[in-house]
C-alpha positions, 0 to 999 in steps of 0.5 A: 206117266206123269200124273194129271194133278198139280205137283206137290210144290205147286199146290203148296205155293198156291195154298200159301197164297190162299190165306186171307183170300175171300173165296166169294171174291175169288169165285166172282173174279174167276167167273168174269175171267172165264166168261171173257175167254168164252166170249173170245177175249184173252188175258187182258181181263187179268189186271191185278194180283187177285185176278191172277190168283183167281185165274190160277186157282180156277184154270191151272188144274185143268190146263196142267192136266191137258198139257200133261196128257199131251206130254205123256203122249209125246214121251210114249211115242218118242221116249228118247226125247230128253230136252235140256231147254224149254221155251214157254210161249204165252206162259201165263202163270207158268202152267206148261213149264210146271208140267214139262218140269215134271215130265222131263227130268232132263230140263235144265233151263226154263224161258217163259214169255207173256205180255201179262204182268200180273200173270208173270208176277204170279208165275215168278212167285210160284216158281220160288217154291220149286226146286226146278223152276226157281231160276226160271227166266220170264220175259214180259212182252207181246208174243211175236216181239218177245219170241223174235229176241228169244234164244232157240230151245230144244222144246217149245210149248204154246198152251191155250194161247194161239186162240187169243191172237188173230188168224194172221198173227197166228201164222206169223207166230207159228213160223217164229215158234218153229224157227226157235224149235231145235227139237220138238214144238207142242201146241195145246188148245181147248178141245172145241171145233175152233181149237181143233181148227187152229191146231190143224191150220198150224199143223198144215203150215209147219208140215209144209215147212218141213215139220213131222208129226209126233202126236197125236196123228199117225201120219203127216198127211191131211186130217181124215176127219170131216165136219161135224167131227173133230179131233179132241181128247179128254183128261179127268182131273181131281178137284180140290175143295177150293177148286170146287168152291171157285167153280161152284161145282159139286163133283170131285172131278173135272173132265178137260177137253183139249186138242194138241199137236206135237211136231218135230224136226226129225221123222218118228220111227214108229207111228201108232194109231190113235183112239179117237173116242172111248171104245164100245165094249159089249159081251160080243166084242170091243169096237174102237174108232182109230185114226191110222196112217190109212185113214179113220178105221173102226177096229173090232176085237171079237170076244172069241179072240181072247188076247185081242179082246183083253187088249182092246178092253184096256184102251181109252180115248186118246191112247196110242195103239201100236198093233191095231189088228184087223180094221175096216174103213169107216 
């Protein structure tokens, strides 16, 4: 599995740009940009080189970790997927492209699209330090217009971007992204109820267009979860000293919550269940909440069943379960 922390080449490229940077100024810029996103705004708050760097230092580690976790889930279920071309929609500083390059050694070409010139300039600068990404092709333009002119790719990714556009625009963009997908489309969003709702709307639309779910769902049917519950996962990532300074944080780690869906043109041969919450472990049994092709189930592995108990103790939130054992419906 690909590690959730930033790759060495990316860390080195970011560190090289830290010289002469005022940490307090960068922290202030990062806070303003983060508040803009929380208020429903987009990357329009990132206007300068300093803004782009502050954003990357504050948000790139968590975004990279979430995309990497999604890619690991995809690769676990479809180990034969070996894309040669990537199309990164709403690429920002290139975070998803870095994660895909680390996950798939088969990738040979990287096409990135985004309307923000400051983020594009930073992505190109960071890419120069990568043996894989130094030849990336980054086109600046609004998503739909740029996507309409883009070449189709084996693998299309849109991470943390569909929430920046209107609902009507999302539907049109989803159709365009699917039209440009030769193999698999991955969409990652914040793990909030709103982010999950956006993922579900896109999922439903593209299944109706012939797509099949690879992950995280074990089926192509309607999501069995009902409000106030929603499907999301969490990825823990280490915080560097600079990261802690920019976020005024004390803990050496951060937990990023995210929702995602991976859709493919060919149905997947195996559809494992998915752990929807951290299992509850007691001396008597391990209880895991699973999404299965029969709905949401509560699976219990009693301690007296030593093999099952040992297996279930190893499960974590978000894991695929290829042999769930006895289950009971919620």
